[in-house]
C-alpha positions in Angstrom: -10.6 -10.1 -7.2 -12.5 -12.1 -9.6 -14.0 -15.2 -9.4 -14.2 -17.4 -6.1 -12.7 -15.0 -4.3 -14.0 -17.0 -0.8 -10.4 -18.4 -0.5 -8.3 -15.2 -1.6 -11.0 -14.0 1.9 -10.4 -16.1 3.6 -5.8 -16.2 3.6 -6.3 -12.1 4.0 -8.8 -12.9 6.8 -6.8 -15.4 8.5 -3.2 -13.8 8.1 -5.1 -10.3 9.9 -7.0 -11.7 12.2 -4.8 -13.0 15.3 -2.7 -10.3 14.4 -5.8 -7.9 15.1 -6.3 -9.6 18.3 -3.1 -9.6 19.3 -2.4 -5.7 18.4 -5.6 -4.4 19.7 -5.2 -6.1 23.1 -1.9 -4.5 24.1 -3.2 -1.9 22.6 -6.1 -1.5 24.8 -3.7 -3.0 27.7 -1.2 0.1 27.5 -4.0 2.6 28.0 -3.3 5.0 30.7 -4.2 3.5 33.8 -4.7 7.2 35.1 -7.3 7.8 33.1 -9.3 3.9 34.1 -9.1 5.6 38.1 -10.1 8.8 36.9 -13.0 7.5 35.8 -14.1 4.6 38.3 -12.8 7.8 41.1 -16.3 9.6 39.3 -18.9 6.4 39.9 -18.2 4.7 36.4 -18.4 0.7 36.9 -16.4 -1.9 34.3 -18.4 -1.8 31.7 -18.8 2.3 31.9 -15.7 2.4 32.0 -14.9 0.5 29.7 -16.9 2.5 27.2 -16.5 5.4 28.3 -12.3 5.6 28.7 -10.4 2.4 27.8 -12.4 2.1 24.5 -11.4 6.1 23.9 -8.3 6.1 25.4 -7.1 3.2 23.5 -9.7 4.0 19.5 -6.7 6.1 18.1 -3.6 4.1 18.4 -6.2 1.1 17.5 -6.7 3.2 14.4 -2.6 3.1 13.2 -2.5 0.1 14.2 -4.5 -1.0 12.0 -3.4 1.0 8.7 -0.1 -1.2 9.5 -2.2 -3.9 9.3 -3.8 -2.5 5.9 0.2 -3.3 4.4 -0.1 -6.4 5.9 -3.4 -7.5 4.2 -1.3 -6.1 1.3 0.7 -8.0 1.4 -1.3 -11.3 2.0 -3.4 -10.4 -1.4 -0.2 -10.6 -3.2 0.2 -14.2 -1.8 -3.3 -15.5 -2.3 -3.2 -14.7 -6.0 0.1 -16.4 -6.3 -1.9 -19.5 -5.4 -3.4 -21.3 -8.8 -5.4 -17.5 -9.9 -4.8 -16.8 -13.9 -6.5 -13.0 -13.2 -5.3 -10.4 -10.9 -2.6 -8.2 -10.5 0.3 -11.3 -9.0 -0.6 -12.7 -12.0 -0.5 -10.4 -14.2 3.8 -10.0 -12.5 4.0 -13.7 -13.6 3.0 -14.0 -16.4 4.5 -10.0 -18.2 8.2 -12.0 -16.1 7.7 -15.4 -18.0 7.1 -13.8 -21.0 10.3 -11.0 -19.7 8.2 -7.8 -19.9 10.5 -6.7 -16.9 9.3 -3.0 -17.7 5.5 -4.7 -16.9 6.0 -6.3 -14.0 8.3 -2.6 -12.4 5.2 -0.6 -13.9 2.6 -3.4 -11.6 4.8 -3.8 -8.5 4.9 0.9 -8.7 1.4 0.6 -9.0 1.1 -2.0 -5.7 3.3 0.5 -4.1 1.0 4.2 -5.1 -2.0 2.3 -4.1 -1.4 1.4 -0.8 1.0 4.9 -0.2 -2.7 7.1 -1.3 -4.5 4.5 1.0 -2.0 5.2 4.1 -2.5 8.4 3.4 -5.7 8.8 2.9 -6.5 6.9 6.2 -3.8 9.2 8.0 -5.9 11.9 7.1 -9.2 10.6 7.9 -8.1 9.7 11.3 -6.3 13.6 12.3 -9.8 14.2 11.1 -11.7 12.0 13.2 -8.9 12.0 15.9 -7.9 16.0 16.4 -8.0 15.4 20.3 -4.9 13.2 20.1 -1.3 14.4 20.1 0.0 12.5 17.1 -2.8 10.3 16.0 -1.6 10.1 12.4 
């Protein structure tokens, strides 16, 4: 990112926001109904049930889904840098391809992949640490 980042950020936000809303809605809809009923049996109302049952039950899966959305955000970042920029890794790839420096093109693509992989591994380890109580929360 550099000067005049607002359009790039807008593309990333618009590209991921609606997916995020749908994914979170679907994930919370899949919370075990037995947990919600147990909460009502123990005396919770709708608001307490939301904050003490639904959100804690859905949080590991929402976290996992946000890791997937991070990949989408990377894609939107690459796309946003294609549009009229003179800086950024996509601009570098485009320039190097124009001059047929394909070793630099492949190196830049590899760097993007490595950055994405490192981010995902870090977030996976963080998820395992944050959600120890949820089996398979990665």
